[in-house]
C-alpha positions in Angstrom: -10.0 -4.5 -6.9 -12.9 -2.5 -5.3 -12.6 0.8 -7.0 -12.7 4.0 -5.0 -16.0 3.3 -3.2 -18.1 0.1 -2.8 -21.8 0.2 -1.9 -23.1 -3.1 -0.7 -26.1 -4.6 1.0 -25.8 -6.4 4.4 -29.1 -8.2 3.9 -30.8 -9.8 0.9 -29.5 -9.0 -2.6 -30.7 -5.9 -4.3 -33.9 -6.6 -6.3 -33.9 -3.5 -8.5 -30.3 -2.7 -9.4 -31.3 -0.1 -12.0 -33.1 2.1 -9.5 -30.2 1.9 -7.1 -27.8 2.9 -9.9 -30.0 5.9 -10.7 -30.0 6.9 -7.0 -26.2 6.6 -6.7 -25.8 8.9 -9.7 -28.3 11.3 -8.3 -26.5 11.5 -5.0 -23.1 11.9 -6.6 -23.8 13.6 -9.9 -20.4 15.3 -10.4 -18.2 12.9 -8.5 -18.9 9.6 -10.3 -16.8 8.6 -13.3 -18.2 5.1 -13.7 -19.7 2.2 -11.7 -20.1 -1.6 -12.2 -22.5 -4.1 -10.4 -21.2 -7.3 -8.9 -22.7 -10.3 -7.1 -20.6 -11.9 -4.4 -21.1 -15.1 -2.5 -18.9 -17.5 -0.5 -18.4 -20.9 -2.0 -16.2 -24.0 -1.9 -13.8 -24.8 -4.8 -12.7 -28.3 -5.6 -9.7 -28.6 -7.9 -7.5 -31.3 -9.3 -5.3 -31.5 -6.1 -7.2 -29.6 -3.3 -10.2 -28.0 -1.9 -10.5 -24.4 -0.6 -13.0 -21.8 0.5 -13.4 -18.8 -1.7 -15.5 -15.8 -2.8 -17.3 -16.1 -6.1 -17.7 -12.7 -7.7 -20.1 -12.2 -10.6 -18.8 -9.4 -12.8 -20.3 -7.4 -15.7 -17.6 -7.4 -18.3 -18.9 -4.4 -20.2 -18.3 -2.0 -17.3 -15.8 -3.8 -15.1 -12.8 -2.2 -16.8 -14.2 1.3 -16.4 -14.4 1.0 -12.5 -11.6 -1.5 -11.5 -8.3 -2.8 -12.7 -9.3 -6.5 -12.6 -9.2 -7.0 -16.4 -5.6 -5.5 -16.5 -4.4 -8.0 -13.8 -5.1 -11.2 -15.8 -1.6 -12.8 -16.0 -2.6 -15.9 -17.9 -5.5 -16.6 -20.2 -8.5 -14.3 -20.1 -11.2 -13.0 -17.9 -14.3 -15.3 -17.8 -17.0 -14.0 -20.2 -19.1 -17.2 -20.8 -21.5 -19.0 -18.5 -19.4 -22.1 -18.2 -16.1 -20.2 -17.5 -14.4 -18.9 -14.4 -11.1 -17.0 -13.6 -9.2 -17.8 -10.4 -7.0 -15.7 -8.2 -3.3 -16.7 -8.4 -2.9 -18.2 -5.0 -6.3 -19.8 -5.0 -5.4 -21.6 -8.3 -2.2 -22.8 -6.5 -4.2 -24.1 -3.6 -6.5 -26.2 -5.6 -4.0 -27.1 -8.3 -5.9 -25.6 -11.2 -4.4 -24.2 -14.4 -5.9 -22.6 -17.5 -7.9 -25.3 -19.3 -8.7 -27.4 -16.2 -12.1 -27.9 -14.7 -13.0 -27.1 -11.2 -16.2 -27.8 -9.2 -17.9 -24.8 -7.4 -19.9 -25.9 -4.4 -22.7 -23.6 -3.2 -23.4 -24.5 0.5 -26.6 -22.5 1.1 -28.8 -22.5 -2.0 -32.1 -24.3 -2.3 -33.2 -25.5 -5.7 -36.7 -26.2 -4.2 -37.2 -22.7 -2.9 -35.5 -20.1 -5.0 -36.7 -17.3 -2.7 -34.9 -18.5 0.4 -31.5 -17.0 -0.1 -29.0 -18.5 2.3 -31.1 -21.5 3.3 -31.2 -25.0 1.8 -29.1 -27.9 0.7 -25.7 -27.5 -1.1 -25.3 -27.8 -4.8 -22.3 -27.8 -7.1 -21.5 -27.0 -10.7 -18.5 -27.7 -12.9 -16.7 -24.7 -14.6 -13.8 -24.4 -16.9 -10.8 -22.3 -15.8 -10.0 -19.8 -18.5 -7.7 -17.3 -16.7 -5.6 -16.5 -13.7 -5.8 -13.1 -12.1 -3.1 -11.6 -9.8 -4.2 -8.4 -8.0 -1.1 -8.2 -5.9 -2.8 -8.6 -2.5 -2.9 -12.0 -0.9 -6.3 -11.7 0.6 -7.8 -11.2 -2.9 -5.5 -13.6 -4.9 -6.1 -16.4 -2.3 -9.9 -16.2 -2.2 -11.5 -14.7 -5.2 -12.7 -16.2 -8.4 -14.6 -14.4 -11.1 -17.4 -15.4 -13.4 -19.9 -13.5 -15.5 -22.7 -12.0 -13.3 -25.4 -13.9 -15.3 -23.7 -17.2 -14.5 -23.5 -16.4 -10.8 -27.2 -15.3 -10.6 -28.2 -18.5 -12.3 -26.0 -20.6 -10.0 -27.5 -18.9 -6.9 -31.0 -18.7 -8.2 -31.1 -14.9 -7.9 -32.1 -13.6 -11.4 -31.7 -10.0 -12.0 -30.2 -9.3 -8.5 -26.8 -7.9 -7.3 -25.1 -7.5 -3.9 -22.9 -4.4 -4.6 -21.8 -1.5 -6.8 -18.2 -0.6 -7.2 -17.9 3.1 -7.9 -15.0 4.9 -9.6 -14.8 8.6 -8.8 -13.2 11.4 -10.7 -9.6 12.3 -9.8 -9.0 14.2 -6.5 -12.5 13.5 -5.2 -12.9 12.9 -1.4 -13.7 9.1 -1.3 -14.4 9.1 2.5 -16.9 11.9 2.1 -18.5 10.2 -0.9 -18.8 6.9 1.0 -20.4 8.7 4.0 -22.9 10.5 1.8 -24.0 7.2 0.2 -24.4 5.5 3.6 -26.5 8.4 5.0 -28.8 8.5 2.0 -29.4 4.8 1.6 -29.4 3.7 5.3 -29.8 0.1 6.4 -29.2 -2.5 5.0 -26.9 -0.6 2.7 -23.4 0.5 3.6 -20.7 2.2 1.6 -16.9 2.1 2.2 -14.1 3.7 0.5 -10.7 2.1 -0.4 -9.0 3.2 2.8 -11.7 1.8 5.0 -11.6 -1.5 3.2 -7.8 -1.7 3.8 -7.7 0.0 7.3 -5.5 -2.7 8.9 -3.0 -2.7 6.1 -2.7 1.1 6.2 -2.5 1.2 10.0 0.3 -1.4 9.9 2.2 0.7 7.3 1.8 3.9 9.4 3.1 2.0 12.5 6.1 0.6 10.7 6.9 4.1 9.3 7.0 5.5 12.9 9.3 2.7 14.0 11.5 3.1 11.0 11.7 6.9 11.6 12.9 6.3 15.2 15.5 3.8 14.0 16.7 6.1 11.2 17.0 9.0 13.7 19.0 6.9 16.0 21.4 5.8 13.2 21.9 9.5 12.2 22.6 10.4 15.8 25.2 7.6 16.1 26.8 8.7 12.9 26.9 12.3 14.2 29.2 11.1 17.0 31.7 10.3 14.2 31.6 14.0 13.3 32.2 15.0 16.9 35.2 12.6 17.3 36.6 13.7 13.9 36.5 17.4 15.0 37.9 16.6 18.5 40.8 14.7 17.0 41.4 17.5 14.6 41.5 20.0 17.5 44.0 17.7 19.3 46.2 17.3 16.3 46.2 20.9 15.3 46.6 22.4 18.7 49.9 24.1 17.9 48.7 25.5 14.6 45.5 26.8 16.2 47.4 28.5 19.0 49.8 30.2 16.6 46.7 31.5 14.6 45.1 32.8 17.8 48.4 34.4 18.8 48.5 36.1 15.3 44.9 37.5 15.8 42.5 34.6 14.9 39.6 35.5 17.0 37.4 33.0 19.1 34.4 33.8 16.8 36.3 32.9 13.7 37.6 29.7 15.3 34.1 28.8 16.3 32.8 29.5 12.7 35.6 27.5 11.2 34.9 24.3 13.1 31.1 24.8 12.8 31.7 25.1 9.0 33.8 22.0 9.0 31.3 20.0 10.9 28.4 21.1 8.7 30.5 20.3 5.6 31.0 16.8 6.7 27.2 16.5 7.4 26.3 18.0 3.9 28.6 15.6 2.2 27.2 12.6 4.1 23.6 13.7 3.6 24.1 14.3 -0.1 25.8 10.9 -0.7 23.3 9.1 1.5 20.2 10.7 -0.3 21.7 10.0 -3.8 22.5 6.4 -2.8 19.1 5.9 -1.3 17.3 7.2 -4.4 19.4 4.9 -6.6 18.6 1.9 -4.5 14.9 2.9 -4.4 14.8 3.1 -8.1 16.4 -0.3 -8.6 13.9 -1.9 -6.1 11.0 -0.1 -7.8 11.9 -1.2 -11.3 12.9 -4.9 -10.5 10.7 -5.7 -7.5 14.0 -7.0 -6.0 12.7 -7.5 -2.4 10.1 -10.4 -2.2 7.8 -10.6 0.8 5.8 -13.5 2.1 2.3 -12.4 1.0 0.4 -14.3 3.6 2.2 -12.2 6.3 2.6 -8.8 4.6 -0.6 -9.0 2.4 1.5 -8.1 -0.6 4.2 -10.2 -2.4 6.9 -7.6 -2.9 8.2 -4.4 -1.4 6.7 -1.4 -3.4 8.8 1.8 -3.4 8.0 5.4 -4.2 9.8 8.7 -3.8 8.0 11.0 -1.4 9.9 14.3 -1.6 8.2 15.7 1.4 9.5 12.9 3.6 12.9 13.0 2.0 13.1 16.8 2.7 12.2 16.1 6.3 14.9 13.5 6.6 17.5 15.9 5.1 16.4 18.6 7.5 16.6 16.4 10.6 20.0 15.0 9.5 21.4 18.5 8.9 20.2 19.8 12.2 21.8 16.8 14.0 25.1 17.4 12.0 25.0 21.1 13.1 24.4 20.3 16.7 27.2 17.7 16.7 29.6 20.4 15.5 28.8 22.8 18.3 30.7 21.1 21.1 34.0 21.0 19.3 33.5 24.5 17.9 32.8 25.9 21.4 35.8 24.0 22.8 38.2 25.4 20.3 36.9 29.0 20.6 37.4 29.0 24.4 41.0 27.5 24.2 43.8 29.9 25.0 46.8 30.3 22.6 49.1 29.5 25.5 47.6 25.9 25.7 49.2 25.1 22.4 52.6 26.8 22.6 53.4 26.4 26.3 55.5 23.3 25.7 56.7 24.1 22.1 
């Protein structure tokens, strides 16, 4: 939606976009892959069945696909490319009851026709636009608020000819987006500010990290509880095989060998459980990833489905912790059987 880095103004719109574009390229000569200008303004949208607030974004169709994925997320119709056309976010279209082919009214609360220079002051005005497309970015905060129109149309509507409010910047692969945003902020200063994609979605990323910590604690607790099954299995085995173990010890089966035997049995149980659990988890993950099986309420979780990836580093950590717990769970029965005297098993036989 916003590319890797977005440079925007916190004051009046940018009067000379071309000079700002040249400065951006000069500051990040090797990092930049592409960039596109936009003009953003808050508006009201009146549709066939409802009214909603929204964010009108003026886009440059020639460069938008080079810096963002917005053109690829059109699920119905097309992206607006004429002055009287507009494309709506999926949930915004649902709110106002608009479909492709319908007309909506865009209300600009703070534009004065009498004084074009006073941006943000004046009487409201409205204009009718035809809905030509529905866009679904996959994040509720975008799909429920944004509508897109050609940048020339938005400039004309807001009486801001030749101006923009922001640049969306696409960097080359593996570039440091945080460093690039900081460099742009330092060079431009107030009223400009640059943010990278992680800063724009800080709350979402923080909630994901927090949930991962909680899930890690729960998963570790589940593994520990499962490890008690290994302990109980080995203890019952010692109890049931007391006579056989005593005979083996009487025949020269040393305490060290007894310890290694039960440690090996415990580790084998753990390895089988870990292998089956990991394979089962990968299969379930693949099913969820391919089918988007788990739906989420987008107004709560920001996204409409549960996305799944395989992170082999985390999987390796889980395997290591599970194996360590399995090994520790086998120590108590192994130590117990290694210390037991042969007489304990054959005294009453």
